[in-house]
Kinemage of the C-alpha trace (Angstrom):
@kinemage 1
@onewidth
@group {chain A} dominant
@subgroup {mainchain}
@vectorlist {calphas} color= white
{ca unk a 1} P -0.048 0.003 -0.001
{ca unk a 2} L 1.447 3.284 -1.078
{ca unk a 3} L 0.123 6.232 1.074
{ca unk a 4} L 0.626 8.466 -1.914
{ca unk a 5} L -2.351 6.741 -3.571
{ca unk a 6} L -4.723 7.764 -0.868
{ca unk a 7} L -3.597 11.328 0.050
{ca unk a 8} L -3.067 14.424 -2.065
{ca unk a 9} L -1.478 17.695 -1.189
{ca unk a 10} L -4.848 19.586 -1.541
{ca unk a 11} L -6.118 17.418 1.347
{ca unk a 12} L -3.380 18.632 3.625
{ca unk a 13} L -3.514 21.785 5.676
{ca unk a 14} L -1.018 23.534 7.973
{ca unk a 15} L -1.555 25.834 11.050
{ca unk a 16} L -5.253 25.223 11.122
{ca unk a 17} L -7.001 27.110 13.964
{ca unk a 18} L -9.516 24.786 15.769
{ca unk a 19} L -10.994 25.090 19.149
{ca unk a 20} L -12.377 21.463 19.683
{ca unk a 21} L -12.451 17.944 18.393
{ca unk a 22} L -15.857 18.578 16.802
{ca unk a 23} L -14.636 21.676 14.902
{ca unk a 24} L -11.488 19.829 13.702
{ca unk a 25} L -13.575 16.978 12.386
{ca unk a 26} L -15.836 19.461 10.668
{ca unk a 27} L -12.808 21.120 9.141
{ca unk a 28} L -11.522 17.711 7.923
{ca unk a 29} L -14.999 16.987 6.519
{ca unk a 30} L -14.951 20.140 4.541
{ca unk a 31} L -11.439 19.522 3.323
{ca unk a 32} L -12.469 16.066 1.870
{ca unk a 33} L -15.908 17.056 0.744
{ca unk a 34} L -14.726 20.205 -1.052
{ca unk a 35} L -12.003 18.302 -2.966
{ca unk a 36} L -13.959 15.068 -3.871
{ca unk a 37} L -17.154 15.676 -5.953
{ca unk a 38} L -18.779 12.341 -5.058
{ca unk a 39} L -18.302 12.688 -1.236
{ca unk a 40} L -20.691 14.724 0.855
{ca unk a 41} L -19.177 16.640 3.739
{ca unk a 42} L -22.051 15.618 6.134
{ca unk a 43} L -21.408 11.918 5.333
{ca unk a 44} L -17.706 12.372 6.095
{ca unk a 45} L -18.524 14.076 9.359
{ca unk a 46} L -21.093 11.523 10.512
{ca unk a 47} L -18.671 8.727 9.884
{ca unk a 48} L -15.884 10.373 11.770
{ca unk a 49} L -18.160 11.239 14.733
{ca unk a 50} L -19.707 7.762 14.838
{ca unk a 51} L -16.296 6.240 15.198
{ca unk a 52} L -15.225 8.770 17.907
{ca unk a 53} L -18.465 7.725 19.858
{ca unk a 54} L -17.020 4.284 20.154
{ca unk a 55} L -13.834 5.602 21.661
{ca unk a 56} L -11.215 8.351 20.956
{ca unk a 57} L -8.979 7.815 17.969
{ca unk a 58} L -6.300 9.903 19.767
{ca unk a 59} L -3.141 7.783 19.983
{ca unk a 60} L -1.056 9.936 22.360
{ca unk a 61} L 1.929 12.145 21.722
{ca unk a 62} L -0.234 14.729 20.051
{ca unk a 63} L -1.484 12.395 17.363
{ca unk a 64} L -4.965 11.339 16.311
{ca unk a 65} L -6.210 9.156 13.485
{ca unk a 66} L -9.926 9.844 13.100
{ca unk a 67} L -11.203 7.180 10.713
{ca unk a 68} L -14.414 5.662 9.418
{ca unk a 69} L -16.371 3.981 6.616
{ca unk a 70} L -17.833 5.877 3.685
{ca unk a 71} L -20.569 4.298 1.525
{ca unk a 72} L -20.285 6.987 -1.179
{ca unk a 73} L -16.798 6.005 -2.332
{ca unk a 74} L -14.889 2.917 -3.642
{ca unk a 75} L -11.530 4.241 -2.746
{ca unk a 76} L -9.633 4.845 0.474
{ca unk a 77} L -9.254 8.510 1.144
{ca unk a 78} L -6.801 10.286 3.611
{ca unk a 79} L -6.462 13.880 4.749
{ca unk a 80} L -4.023 15.464 7.112
{ca unk a 81} L -4.300 18.528 9.427
{ca unk a 82} L -1.616 20.203 11.398
{ca unk a 83} L -3.252 22.377 14.015
{ca unk a 84} L -1.915 25.705 15.093
{ca unk a 85} L -2.417 24.733 18.723
{ca unk a 86} L -3.201 21.314 20.304
{ca unk a 87} L -6.823 20.536 21.337
{ca unk a 88} L -8.327 18.281 23.928
{ca unk a 89} L -9.115 15.047 22.096
{ca unk a 90} L -9.457 12.464 24.931
{ca unk a 91} L -6.186 10.911 24.044
{ca unk a 92} L -4.894 8.120 26.341
{ca unk a 93} L -1.960 10.169 27.568
{ca unk a 94} L -4.307 13.238 28.024
{ca unk a 95} L -1.999 15.406 25.938
{ca unk a 96} L -3.372 17.887 23.418
{ca unk a 97} L -3.580 16.724 19.851
{ca unk a 98} L -2.130 18.866 17.069
{ca unk a 99} L -1.520 16.315 14.206
{ca unk a 100} L -4.519 14.493 12.732
{ca unk a 101} L -4.525 12.053 9.805
{ca unk a 102} L -8.082 11.220 8.811
{ca unk a 103} L -8.857 8.015 7.005
{ca unk a 104} L -12.034 7.048 5.212
{ca unk a 105} L -12.576 3.626 3.571
{ca unk a 106} L -15.357 1.872 1.650
{ca unk a 107} L -17.383 -0.470 3.771
{ca unk a 108} L -15.803 -3.615 2.300
{ca unk a 109} L -12.144 -2.637 2.629
{ca unk a 110} L -11.286 -4.093 6.090
{ca unk a 111} L -7.814 -5.386 5.221
{ca unk a 112} L -6.726 -2.252 3.484
{ca unk a 113} L -8.167 -0.090 6.459
{ca unk a 114} L -6.050 -2.178 8.913
{ca unk a 115} L -2.947 -1.908 6.734
{ca unk a 116} L -3.093 1.840 6.524
{ca unk a 117} L -3.879 2.172 10.249
{ca unk a 118} L -0.843 0.022 11.018
{ca unk a 119} L 1.455 2.121 8.703
{ca unk a 120} L 0.225 5.350 10.226
{ca unk a 121} L 0.638 3.963 13.778
{ca unk a 122} L 4.212 2.994 12.936
{ca unk a 123} L 4.963 6.307 11.209
{ca unk a 124} L 3.592 8.460 14.139
{ca unk a 125} L 5.457 6.336 16.758
{ca unk a 126} L 8.663 7.910 15.459
{ca unk a 127} L 9.596 11.146 17.202
{ca unk a 128} L 11.621 12.462 14.247
{ca unk a 129} L 8.617 12.107 11.940
{ca unk a 130} L 6.239 13.810 14.468
{ca unk a 131} L 8.865 16.631 14.817
{ca unk a 132} L 9.156 17.089 11.057
{ca unk a 133} L 5.368 17.194 10.625
{ca unk a 134} L 5.024 19.848 13.442
{ca unk a 135} L 7.793 21.960 11.987
{ca unk a 136} L 6.453 21.773 8.409
{ca unk a 137} L 5.150 25.064 6.962
{ca unk a 138} L 3.262 23.854 3.932
{ca unk a 139} L 1.221 21.056 2.511
{ca unk a 140} L 3.957 19.949 -0.086
{ca unk a 141} L 6.418 19.419 2.799
{ca unk a 142} L 3.916 17.407 4.746
{ca unk a 143} L 2.999 15.433 1.675
{ca unk a 144} L 6.603 14.666 1.142
{ca unk a 145} L 7.221 13.474 4.751
{ca unk a 146} L 4.121 11.195 4.749
{ca unk a 147} L 4.755 9.598 1.356
{ca unk a 148} L 8.518 9.228 1.799
{ca unk a 149} L 7.908 7.260 4.980
{ca unk a 150} L 5.327 5.061 3.319
{ca unk a 151} L 7.522 4.305 0.312
{ca unk a 152} L 10.551 3.586 2.470
{ca unk a 153} L 8.617 1.250 4.645
{ca unk a 154} L 7.304 -0.650 1.544
{ca unk a 155} L 10.904 -1.052 0.374
{ca unk a 156} L 12.064 -2.419 3.743
{ca unk a 157} L 9.183 -4.952 3.921
{ca unk a 158} L 9.778 -6.228 0.357
{ca unk a 159} L 13.534 -6.585 0.795
């Protein structure tokens, strides 16, 4: 799985001002819905909120991976938001979240969903990646960081 196939620079934003988890998920929903003609913002938001009601997708160390299923698409979609300031996200370490990578998958894509979540968890477990993402000033830089890690991991697993 190449992360570059599911994320695009126009679904990445830096220094976003958000006051809450709900507002951040609304922002992500607009980011995805505005960019993809066949995806409704309301459906994205409802999917992300439904998953959060089951338990927080905050991982700790300022990271969250909000995710859900989307009936209106047949492709896996990702978006990334770097917040200007961390927000309360009910993370297990109780630290504010400032980096969010949202993931939406078609209902039947369980294996791919788990593979992408595993890749993101591995990527975000690395302090140097988190630092680079926090210090990035534009979408192109974040895109490069995310896709470089993904392609590097694929090379190592296939070696």
